[in-house]
C-alpha positions as CSV (number, residue, x, y, z in Angstrom):
1,X,0.2,-0.1,-0.1
2,X,1.2,3.4,-0.8
3,X,2.4,5.6,2.3
4,X,3.4,8.6,0.6
5,X,0.0,10.7,0.9
6,X,-3.4,10.5,2.4
7,X,-5.8,10.6,-0.5
8,X,-9.8,11.9,0.1
9,X,-12.6,11.1,-2.3
10,X,-15.3,14.3,-1.3
11,X,-18.3,14.0,-2.8
12,X,-21.1,17.0,-3.4
13,X,-24.5,16.6,-2.3
14,X,-26.9,19.1,-3.6
15,X,-24.1,20.6,-5.7
16,X,-24.7,17.9,-8.1
17,X,-28.3,19.0,-8.9
18,X,-27.4,22.5,-9.7
19,X,-27.5,22.0,-13.5
20,X,-25.3,24.6,-15.7
21,X,-24.4,26.4,-12.3
22,X,-22.7,23.1,-10.9
23,X,-19.0,24.4,-11.9
24,X,-19.6,27.6,-10.1
25,X,-20.6,25.5,-6.7
26,X,-17.9,22.9,-7.2
27,X,-15.1,25.7,-7.6
28,X,-16.8,27.4,-4.5
29,X,-16.4,24.5,-2.7
30,X,-13.1,23.4,-3.4
31,X,-12.1,26.8,-2.5
32,X,-13.5,26.5,1.0
33,X,-12.0,22.9,1.3
34,X,-8.5,24.6,0.5
35,X,-9.4,27.2,3.1
36,X,-10.3,25.1,5.5
37,X,-6.9,22.8,5.1
38,X,-4.9,26.1,4.8
39,X,-2.9,25.3,7.9
40,X,-1.5,22.2,6.4
41,X,1.4,22.0,4.0
42,X,1.2,20.4,0.6
43,X,-2.4,20.1,0.1
44,X,-3.8,19.4,-3.2
45,X,-7.3,19.9,-3.6
46,X,-8.4,18.9,-7.4
47,X,-11.8,18.1,-9.3
48,X,-12.2,15.3,-11.7
49,X,-15.1,13.8,-13.4
50,X,-18.1,14.8,-10.4
51,X,-15.9,14.1,-7.4
52,X,-13.4,16.1,-5.8
53,X,-9.9,14.5,-4.3
54,X,-7.8,15.9,-1.5
55,X,-4.2,14.6,-1.5
56,X,-2.0,15.4,1.8
57,X,1.1,14.5,2.9
58,X,0.9,11.0,4.8
59,X,2.8,12.8,8.0
60,X,-0.5,14.4,8.5
61,X,-3.2,12.8,11.0
62,X,-5.9,10.9,8.9
63,X,-9.0,11.5,11.5
64,X,-8.1,15.2,12.0
65,X,-7.8,15.8,8.3
66,X,-11.3,13.7,7.7
67,X,-13.0,16.0,10.6
68,X,-11.6,19.3,8.9
69,X,-12.8,18.2,5.4
70,X,-16.3,17.3,7.1
71,X,-17.1,20.8,8.5
72,X,-17.0,22.3,5.2
73,X,-20.6,22.9,4.2
74,X,-21.6,21.5,0.4
75,X,-19.6,18.1,1.6
76,X,-21.9,15.3,1.2
77,X,-19.5,12.4,2.2
78,X,-15.8,11.4,2.6
79,X,-13.6,8.3,1.9
80,X,-10.1,7.9,3.0
81,X,-8.9,5.9,-0.2
82,X,-5.9,4.2,-1.7
83,X,-5.0,5.7,-4.7
84,X,-3.6,2.8,-7.3
85,X,-2.7,2.6,-10.7
86,X,-5.7,1.3,-12.9
87,X,-4.9,-2.0,-13.9
88,X,-7.0,-5.5,-13.1
89,X,-3.9,-7.2,-11.4
90,X,-2.8,-4.0,-9.5
91,X,-6.2,-3.6,-8.0
92,X,-6.7,-7.4,-7.2
93,X,-3.4,-7.2,-5.2
94,X,-3.7,-3.9,-3.3
95,X,-7.5,-4.8,-2.6
96,X,-6.1,-8.0,-0.6
97,X,-3.4,-5.7,1.3
98,X,-6.3,-3.5,2.1
99,X,-8.1,-5.9,3.6
100,X,-5.5,-7.2,5.6
101,X,-4.4,-4.0,6.9
102,X,-8.4,-3.4,7.8
103,X,-8.8,-6.6,9.6
104,X,-6.2,-5.6,12.3
105,X,-7.9,-2.7,13.2
106,X,-11.7,-4.3,12.8
107,X,-13.1,-7.8,13.6
108,X,-14.1,-8.3,9.8
109,X,-15.7,-11.4,9.3
110,X,-17.8,-11.0,6.3
111,X,-17.1,-8.6,3.2
112,X,-18.6,-7.5,0.0
113,X,-17.4,-5.8,-3.2
114,X,-18.9,-2.9,-5.0
115,X,-17.0,-1.8,-7.9
116,X,-17.8,1.4,-10.1
117,X,-16.0,1.8,-13.9
118,X,-16.0,5.6,-14.4
119,X,-13.9,5.0,-17.3
120,X,-15.7,2.8,-19.7
121,X,-12.6,2.1,-21.6
122,X,-11.3,0.0,-18.9
123,X,-11.5,-3.4,-20.6
124,X,-13.2,-5.3,-17.3
125,X,-16.9,-4.5,-16.6
126,X,-18.3,-3.6,-13.4
127,X,-19.4,-7.0,-12.2
128,X,-16.5,-9.0,-13.4
129,X,-14.0,-6.2,-11.4
130,X,-16.3,-6.8,-8.1
131,X,-16.0,-10.6,-8.8
132,X,-12.3,-11.1,-9.5
133,X,-11.7,-8.7,-6.4
134,X,-13.7,-10.7,-4.2
135,X,-11.7,-13.6,-5.1
136,X,-8.3,-11.9,-4.7
137,X,-9.7,-11.0,-1.1
138,X,-10.6,-14.3,-0.5
139,X,-7.3,-15.8,-1.3
140,X,-5.3,-13.2,0.4
141,X,-7.7,-13.4,3.6
142,X,-8.4,-16.6,4.1
143,X,-10.7,-16.4,7.0
144,X,-13.1,-14.3,5.5
145,X,-16.3,-14.8,3.5
146,X,-18.5,-13.2,1.2
147,X,-21.8,-11.8,2.3
148,X,-23.9,-9.7,-0.3
149,X,-26.8,-9.2,2.1
150,X,-25.6,-7.9,5.9
151,X,-21.5,-7.6,5.3
152,X,-19.0,-6.6,8.0
153,X,-17.6,-4.7,5.8
154,X,-18.1,-3.2,2.1
155,X,-15.3,-2.9,-0.1
156,X,-15.5,0.0,-2.6
157,X,-13.3,-0.3,-6.1
158,X,-13.5,2.8,-8.1
159,X,-12.3,2.4,-11.5
160,X,-10.6,5.7,-13.1
161,X,-8.8,6.5,-16.5
162,X,-5.9,8.2,-14.3
163,X,-5.9,6.2,-11.2
164,X,-8.4,3.9,-9.1
165,X,-9.0,3.9,-6.0
166,X,-9.8,1.6,-2.9
167,X,-11.8,2.3,0.4
168,X,-14.4,0.9,2.8
169,X,-15.8,3.8,4.7
170,X,-18.0,6.6,3.6
171,X,-18.2,9.3,6.6
172,X,-20.7,11.7,5.9
173,X,-20.6,15.4,5.9
174,X,-23.6,18.0,6.8
175,X,-24.0,18.8,3.1
176,X,-25.7,22.1,2.5
177,X,-24.0,25.1,0.2
178,X,-20.6,26.4,0.1
179,X,-20.0,29.6,1.9
180,X,-20.4,32.4,0.1
181,X,-22.6,31.3,-2.7
182,X,-26.2,32.9,-0.8
183,X,-25.3,36.3,0.2
184,X,-24.9,37.4,3.8
185,X,-26.6,37.7,7.1
186,X,-26.6,39.4,10.5
187,X,-27.1,36.7,13.3
188,X,-28.4,38.2,16.7
189,X,-26.5,36.5,18.5
190,X,-27.0,35.9,22.3
191,X,-25.2,33.4,24.6
192,X,-27.9,31.0,24.8
193,X,-28.5,27.9,22.6
194,X,-30.5,28.7,19.9
195,X,-29.3,31.3,18.1
196,X,-25.8,29.7,17.4
197,X,-27.6,27.3,16.1
198,X,-29.6,29.4,13.8
199,X,-26.3,30.7,12.3
200,X,-24.9,27.3,11.8
201,X,-28.2,26.4,9.4
202,X,-27.9,29.4,7.8
203,X,-24.5,29.2,7.0
204,X,-25.0,25.3,5.8
205,X,-27.3,27.2,3.0
206,X,-24.3,28.8,1.9
207,X,-24.9,32.4,3.6
208,X,-21.9,34.3,5.5
209,X,-22.3,35.4,8.8
210,X,-21.4,38.7,10.9
211,X,-23.1,38.6,14.4
212,X,-24.6,41.2,16.4
213,X,-24.8,40.9,20.1
214,X,-26.3,43.0,23.0
215,X,-25.2,43.1,26.7
216,X,-26.3,45.7,29.7
217,X,-22.8,46.2,31.1
218,X,-22.7,46.9,33.8
219,X,-25.8,44.5,35.0
220,X,-24.4,41.9,32.6
221,X,-20.8,40.9,33.2
222,X,-17.9,40.9,31.0
223,X,-17.7,37.2,31.0
224,X,-21.2,36.7,29.9
225,X,-19.6,38.7,26.4
226,X,-16.7,36.2,26.4
227,X,-19.1,33.3,26.5
228,X,-20.5,35.1,23.2
229,X,-16.7,35.0,21.7
230,X,-16.2,31.5,22.6
231,X,-19.5,30.6,20.7
232,X,-18.5,32.4,17.9
233,X,-15.1,30.8,17.6
234,X,-16.9,27.7,17.8
235,X,-19.4,28.5,14.7
236,X,-16.0,29.9,13.0
237,X,-14.7,26.5,12.7
238,X,-17.8,25.9,10.1
239,X,-18.3,29.4,8.9
240,X,-15.1,31.1,8.7
241,X,-14.0,34.5,9.9
242,X,-17.2,35.9,12.0
243,X,-16.9,39.8,12.7
244,X,-19.0,40.6,16.3
245,X,-20.3,43.5,16.7
246,X,-21.5,44.3,20.7
247,X,-24.0,47.2,21.8
248,X,-24.7,47.9,25.4
249,X,-28.5,48.8,25.5
250,X,-28.8,49.5,29.4
251,X,-29.7,52.9,28.6
252,X,-32.6,51.8,26.0
253,X,-34.0,49.4,28.7
254,X,-33.9,52.0,31.3
255,X,-35.4,54.4,29.1
256,X,-38.1,51.8,28.7
257,X,-38.5,50.7,32.3
258,X,-38.8,54.9,33.2
259,X,-41.7,55.7,30.5
260,X,-43.1,52.7,29.4
261,X,-45.7,49.9,31.1
262,X,-43.6,47.4,32.5
263,X,-45.2,44.6,30.8
264,X,-44.2,45.6,27.6
265,X,-40.4,45.8,28.4
266,X,-39.0,42.8,26.6
267,X,-40.9,43.1,23.1
268,X,-40.1,46.8,23.0
269,X,-36.1,46.4,24.1
270,X,-36.8,43.2,21.0
271,X,-37.4,46.4,18.8
272,X,-34.7,48.2,19.3
273,X,-32.3,45.1,19.2
274,X,-34.0,44.4,16.0
275,X,-33.6,48.2,14.7
276,X,-29.9,48.3,15.9
277,X,-29.3,45.2,14.0
278,X,-30.6,46.6,11.0
279,X,-28.5,49.7,11.0
280,X,-25.1,47.3,11.5
281,X,-26.5,44.9,8.5
282,X,-27.2,47.6,5.9
283,X,-23.7,49.2,6.8
284,X,-22.0,46.1,6.5
285,X,-23.8,45.0,3.4
286,X,-25.7,42.1,4.8
287,X,-29.0,40.8,2.9
288,X,-30.6,40.1,5.9
289,X,-31.3,39.7,9.8
290,X,-31.1,36.5,11.6
291,X,-32.6,35.2,14.8
292,X,-33.1,32.2,17.0
293,X,-36.5,32.6,17.8
294,X,-39.0,29.9,18.4
295,X,-42.7,29.6,17.9
296,X,-44.2,29.8,21.7
297,X,-41.0,29.3,23.8
298,X,-40.7,32.4,25.2
299,X,-43.1,35.3,26.0
300,X,-41.9,37.8,23.3
301,X,-41.7,34.5,20.5
302,X,-45.6,34.2,20.6
303,X,-47.4,34.5,17.0
304,X,-48.2,38.0,17.6
305,X,-44.7,39.1,19.5
306,X,-42.8,38.1,15.8
307,X,-45.3,40.2,14.1
308,X,-44.8,43.2,16.4
309,X,-41.1,42.8,16.1
310,X,-40.7,42.1,12.1
311,X,-42.8,45.6,12.0
312,X,-39.4,47.2,13.3
313,X,-37.4,46.6,10.7
314,X,-37.3,46.8,6.7
315,X,-35.0,44.0,6.3
316,X,-36.2,40.4,6.1
317,X,-36.1,38.2,9.0
318,X,-34.8,34.6,8.8
319,X,-35.8,32.2,11.6
320,X,-34.6,28.8,10.6
321,X,-35.5,27.5,13.7
322,X,-39.4,28.7,13.8
323,X,-41.3,25.3,14.1
324,X,-38.4,23.2,15.6
325,X,-38.9,21.1,19.3
326,X,-36.1,22.7,21.8
327,X,-35.0,19.0,22.1
328,X,-34.1,19.0,18.5
329,X,-32.3,22.5,18.7
330,X,-30.4,21.1,21.8
331,X,-29.4,17.7,20.1
332,X,-28.2,20.0,16.8
333,X,-26.5,22.0,19.1
334,X,-24.7,19.2,20.9
335,X,-23.6,17.7,17.3
336,X,-21.8,20.7,15.9
337,X,-20.3,21.6,19.3
338,X,-21.9,24.8,20.9
339,X,-24.4,22.8,23.5
340,X,-21.8,23.1,26.3
341,X,-20.7,26.6,26.1
342,X,-24.3,27.9,25.6
343,X,-25.4,26.2,29.1
344,X,-22.8,27.8,30.9
345,X,-24.6,30.1,33.7
346,X,-24.0,33.6,32.7
347,X,-26.8,36.4,32.3
348,X,-27.5,37.9,29.0
349,X,-29.2,41.5,28.4
350,X,-33.0,39.7,27.9
351,X,-33.0,38.9,31.3
352,X,-32.0,42.5,32.8
353,X,-35.5,44.1,33.8
354,X,-37.5,41.2,33.0
355,X,-40.9,41.4,33.9
356,X,-43.1,39.4,36.0
357,X,-45.9,39.5,33.7
358,X,-44.5,39.9,29.8
359,X,-47.4,41.0,27.2
360,X,-47.7,37.4,25.4
361,X,-50.1,39.1,22.7
362,X,-48.9,42.6,22.2
363,X,-51.2,44.9,19.8
364,X,-49.1,47.2,17.7
365,X,-50.5,50.1,18.4
366,X,-50.0,49.8,22.0
367,X,-46.3,49.3,21.2
368,X,-45.9,52.1,18.8
369,X,-47.8,54.4,21.5
370,X,-45.0,53.4,23.8
371,X,-42.2,53.8,21.4
372,X,-43.8,57.6,20.9
373,X,-42.9,58.2,24.7
374,X,-39.2,57.6,23.7
375,X,-36.6,59.6,22.0
376,X,-36.3,56.2,20.1
377,X,-33.5,57.8,17.7
378,X,-31.6,59.3,20.4
379,X,-31.6,56.4,22.2
380,X,-30.6,54.5,18.8
381,X,-27.5,57.0,18.4
382,X,-26.5,56.8,22.0
383,X,-26.7,53.0,21.7
384,X,-24.6,53.0,18.5
385,X,-21.4,55.0,20.2
386,X,-21.0,52.2,22.3
387,X,-20.3,49.6,19.1
388,X,-17.2,47.6,19.5
389,X,-16.6,44.8,16.9
390,X,-14.6,41.9,17.4
391,X,-13.3,39.5,14.4
392,X,-13.2,35.8,15.1
393,X,-10.9,33.7,13.4
394,X,-11.3,29.8,13.3
395,X,-8.9,28.0,15.6
């Protein structure tokens, strides 16, 4: 077996359905893979006949490489493969060696071979490639037997014009579309469970992400803001570089508390957050706002509350978690690695001045009347003076 390099086969998922635009999406995916592997020297990423191939020096850790590739949106699956000469005798010999090596780390009693002849000029057809390769494995690994229905291992043989590939695993990626193929969105990022997952889901659809974080220092701690930066750092492993814009809301919250009905504190604060986020979104060329809101989860997330919130802005508001159960959101947070950080017990601005009985079915005319009691533009301008931007890069 060849040991001078690692070879990975990377398969595109939804990209394969893009028709005339498919080459563009494939080029974007290759560029994202290169960026994900930029810290490795000597990596080559190439596209050939509908697949993307990644070669890296053998000195690097295979599992680490595969994990880094799997985080790239647009990758449907990955296989760590043995690249060999497209010759039937070589295929048979290397397949037997490959299986012997595999048996050292796995308990394998049965196997089957699945062959694909991508090069139609190859003189042996797919069924015969599978049959002859299986015979060579049986001869070289005498303890094995064939089971075509429920094997312990499936050995794949992919025959192509320049070289062939042998592999036994297909590791699933996250799929979706490559970053940068669907504009840019501004996520309202708290330190909770939901908003990081919402950002991840929109990035999975090809959207670049910037973040807007609101705090109420000194009522909220600096550590609470650091928690948001830590969450962003986890997200950047999937989304690349993310700018986090943070704004202090304390003067706005105090003004609402002094001039407006207590039960409207949450919905009014939320409207100010949306207005400020929209200003930043337009300034930084974002196409839409993104939130982690979910129908009925908290008082401000009733249908009526969401309608009143949306009225505050002109940009469209994307809510990818809108119909998710909380358990499903938590499961996805664990899968992408944000859950443990999200549940750390640091307060956020939404818990400051939280009313005992927040309005759950706000009427727009009442909320607009309460806002008329405030100098909204002056409050927003003063809040914008506290704007701080931090750039978070993947580790």
